[in-house]
N, C-alpha and C positions, 0 to 999 in steps of 0.2 A: 524473507532474508535470503540474500544470495550467498551460496557457498562456493568458494573458489579454492584453487590450489594455492597454498601459501608457501612461504620460503623461510628457511632458518636465517635469521639476521644476526644473531649474536650467540656466542658460547662462552661459558665461564667455568673455571675450576677454582676450588678453595682448599688447597692442601692442609693449611692450618685453619681450623674452624674459627670464625669470628673476625679474622683479619680481612683486608681488602681482597677482592677476587682478582683472578687473572683472566683477562680476555684472550681467547685462543681462536684460531681459524678452523681447527679440526680437533676432535676429541674422540678417544676410544671409550665406549660405553659397555659395561657389563651388568650383570644382575644387581650389583651394589652401586651402580651409578657411574659417573665419569671416573676414569682411572685416576687414582690418588686423591680423589675429592674427599675432604674432611676426614683424612686418616689420622690427623693430629688435632689435639684439643688442649687449650690452656685451662688450668685449674688453679684456684687460690682459696685461702682461708680468709682473705680480706673481704669485708662486707658480708661475712657469713657467720651466723651465730654458732653453728656447730660444724666441724669437719671442713671439707673442701667442696667447692662448687664450681661448676662450669663457668667459663668466661665467654659471654656473648655480648653483642652490641647493646642489647636492651639494658643489661645491668652494668656493663662495662664499656661505655661508648669510646673509651680511650683505645680500644682495639682497632678503631678506624685509622689510627695513626701509623699502622704497620702495613706495608705493601709486600707482595710476594711475586716471585719470578721463577719460572721453571728454567733450570740450567742443567741439561744432561740428566744425570740420575739424582739430582738434588733440587730442593727448593731454597731459594735465597730470600731471606726476610730482611727488610730494611725498616728502620724506625725513622719517622719524620716528626721531629718535635713540633708541638702545636704552633699554628700561625700566631695565635694570640691567647694569652692565659685569661680564662674567665673564672676568677675566684681562686681559692686555694686548690693546689694540685700537687700530687706526688710525682708527676711525670718529669722525666729528665729534660733539661733544656738543651742538651747536646745529644747527638746521635753517635752510638758506638759503631765500629765497623760492621758490615752486614754479617748476618748469621747464616751459615750454610747447614741445611738439614738433609740427611739422606732420605730419599723417598721410600726406600725399602730397607730399613736398618735391620741388622741382625739382632734378634731378641734374646740370643742365648745367654747373655750376661746382664740383661736388663731386669730390674726389679718389677714385679707385677704391681698393679695399682687398680683398685676398684673405681669404677665410674658409674654414674647413674644420670642419664640424660632424659628428661621428661618422664621419669619413672621406668625407663627401659635400661636395665643394667648390662654391663659387660666388664670383663677384666682386661685392662690394657697394660701398657708397660711405660714406666718412667724413662724418659730419654737420658736423664742424668744431669749432674750439676753444671756441666758446661753450658747446656741449653737453659737450665733454670736460672743460672746466674746472669745470662745475657738479658733475659726478659725481666728479671728482678731489677737490674740496673736501669732499665727503661721505665718500668711501671712505678718503681719506688716502693714496692711491697712484694711479699712472697708470691712466686708464680711457679707452677710445675708445667712442664711440657709432657703430655701423655700421648703415646702412640697406640692405635687400636690393635696392632698386631693380629693375633688370631681371634680376637674378641668378636662376638656376634651379638648385636643388640636385637631383641625381638621387636617385631612390629606389633604395637598394641592397638586394640580397636579393630573390630571385624570389618568395618566398612573400608578401612584403609588398605587391607590386604587385597591383592588382585584376585579376582574370581578364578576358580579352577577352569582351565581351558576346555573348550569343546573338543570333541574327537577331531583329529587332524589327519590331513593327507598332505604329504610334501612339506610338513612343517607349518601349515596354515589351516585355519578353521575350515572344516568341510560342512557348509551350511545348507547345501542344496542336493537334493536327491539326484539331480541331473548329473552331478559329478560322478556318480556311480552308474547311472543308466547309460550314459553316452558310450563308455568303453564296452559295455555289454551288448550294445546294439551294433557295434562295428562288426564287419564280416568275420574278423578273427574271434570275436566273442561267441558268435553262433557256432563256429567250427569247434572251439574248445568245449562248448556245452554238449555238442553231439558226440564228441570223441571221449570226453572225460567226465561228463556229468557236472552237477551243481558245484561240488567242492572245487573242481578244477577251474570252473568259471569264476568263482569268488577269488581264487588266487590270481587269476589272470587280471581281473578288474583291479585288484589291489596294486599289482605291479604297474599296470598302465596308468592309473591315476597318480601313483607316486611319481612317475616320470613326468606326466603332464603338470603336476603341481610344482615340481622342481623347475620346469621350464617357464611356467607362468610367473612364479614368484622368486626365482633365483635363489632357492633356499636348500637345495639338496634333499636328501632323504630324511625321514623322521628321526633317524638316529643322530643326525647332525644337530638336532634341537630337542633334547630329551624332555620327558614329561616334567611337570612342575615339581620343584623341590617340596618337601613336606611343609616347610614354613619359610617365608621370606625373612631376611634379616638385614640389619643395617650396620654401617660403620658409625661415624659421628654425624652423619646427616640427621636432620631433626626427626622427621616422621616418615620419610620415604626416600628412595635413592636419588630421585631427580625432582627438579622444580621447573615447570614450564610456564612462561609468561608471554603476554601478547603486546606487540608494539601499539596496537590501537588502544588498548586499555591504559598503557602508559601515557599516550597522548591525551586521553580523557582525564587522567590524573593531573597532567600539566595544565590542562585547560581550567582547572579549579584554582589556579594561582593567578597572580597579576600578569598582565601582558608582558611577554618577554622572559618570564620566569619558568623554567622547566624543572621537573623532578627527574633526575637521571635514572635510567633503568637499573644501574648497579645498586641503587638503594634497596631494590627488591630482592637482590641476591639470587637471581635465577641461575640455572644451568643452561637452559635452552630458551631462546627468545625467537618468536615467530611473528610474521605479519601476514595480512591478507584478508582477515575477516573483521567484522565489526567489533567494537569494544564490548567486552564482557561475554562474547560468544563462548569463550572458553569455559564458562560456568557449566556448560552442558556437554563438553567434550568428554567422551569415554575412551576413545581409542584413536590414536594418530598413526598414520603410516608415513615414514620418512624414506624418500627414494633418491638414489643417485647411482649411476653406473660408472662414475669416474674413479680413477685411482687417487688416493689421498695420502697425506702424511699423517702419522699417528701422534703428532705433537712433540715427538722426540727426533724428528728428522728422518724417520724410517718410512718408506713407502709401503702402503697396505692396499691390497685389493679389497674394496668395500663390498659388503653384501649389497645386492641390488636393492633390497628394501628391508626395513624392519619396522616393528610396531612398538608403540608405547601405550601402556594401559594407565589411564588417568583415573585415579580412584578417589581423590579427595581434594577439597579446597584448601588453600593455604591461608590461614588466619594471620593477621598482621599485628605487630606490636610497636613499641616506641623506637625500635631500631630505625624506622623510617624517618625519624626526626633528627638523626645524628648528623652533625657537620663533620665531614671527613677531613677537613682542614684543621679543626680545633680539637677533635676528639671529645666533643661535648654536644648537648642538645643545641640545634641550630637556632639562631636568632631570627625573629620575624616570621614570615610565612613558611619558610622551609622548616621551621620548628613546629608547624601545624599540619604536616602531611597526614599523619594518622587521624587527626580530628576531621580533616576535610574529606578523607576517604570514608570515614565512618558515617557521613551524612546519609548515604544511600547504599552502602556496600555491606551492611550487616545482613547478609542474605543466607547464612547457614544457620538453621535452627538448632544445630548441635553445639554451636559456639556463638550464641546470638549477640554477645556483647563485643565481638571482634569483627572488624571489616575483613573482607576477602579480596585477595589479589593473587591470581595464579592458581595452578593446579599441581598437586603432587602426582608423580608418575613412577611406574616400574617398567623395565624392559620386558617385553614379551618374548621370553626365550632365555637360553642359558649361554649362547655363544656371544663373544665380544663382537661388537660392530663399530664402525667408524662413521661419525657424523661430521659434516662440514658446513660452514656458512655458505648459503646459496642452495643447499639441498631443498628439494620439493617436499611439502608437507600437506597431506590430505587427512581430513577428518573422516574416518571410515565407520565410526559408530558414535552416536550421540545419545545422551540420557534424556528422557522426557521431562524429568524433574531434577533439580539440583540434588547432589549427594548431601548426606547429613554426617557431620563430624561426630566420631565417638571415641577418640583417643581418651582414655579414662583420666589422665592426670593433667589435662590441659583444658 
């Protein structure tokens, strides 16, 4: 198999979970994923035996009828009445004026609200009746809009959590003894040893390798990228902060349909889409390096000097559900072949023994580091570490 440098081809953000994604040219990424991604979630008691449940496409395909658009410090949500009614529906036949939701609302006067997403709980905040009433008028049943606020959902399952990082120099893994030997063998190293002894030499080596690491990787000193937090946490993203998918695998999926029929990538709801390697190569990706030295916009019109490179740790496969079969024009399961996407993917993509009845498409990922970075369409992507075997899913409630 030939390994080549790939490119970022698409980027998406989903401020309100379950609604249509927003394609962007650049995105700011932090430890909890793309900025503003899935910070809001709809909940309802409809179709729920007890209490309130999350609203996602698998259980509520009507969510596909809502588009989102970033506008300054807000996300604007629009309802698109279904193209054609397929059987009884509660959905409104007319669209109300767009709803504007602040991306960073003040929570001082908001009521707290318990949430539980895939067994991972967090206390969020209800945005209030103005927002609930807008969604209620569209859906035709009770809906709550919940904001994650300061809530932090734990990552469940040990295999999904990124492994503790190796010892670092300059913010990057120091895997080679030569990284320490080279400075020691320089003329300055011998002089320091003669004048100050071994302790002075060790201090000298640490200083030199830190500078070299910063120049090689564009990442500054170790204090710019602190050690791992005790435990990673999530907003309303499903099981990891980021989802990475492959153009080649998307083409493979479309090839399973009749000639001229394509399965659009947005059906897989990724954050980052890349191309350049063969279909399903991503099953074995463990670590990606994304590189660009260009200045970019942060998605809000502000120019940001991008880090020269950053890495993503890919920890787990993404198991798929019936959301792949949803028609975004009708808000219902698609008719014909496009209503069989999950079935056709299942023929040979049940490759994760930890969730053996669900097909896999894409990889969950975490940012390696704690500093925000900016990624742009067109950035270079290299696989810097591969697994010898596929990872095994162990999120306990899925």
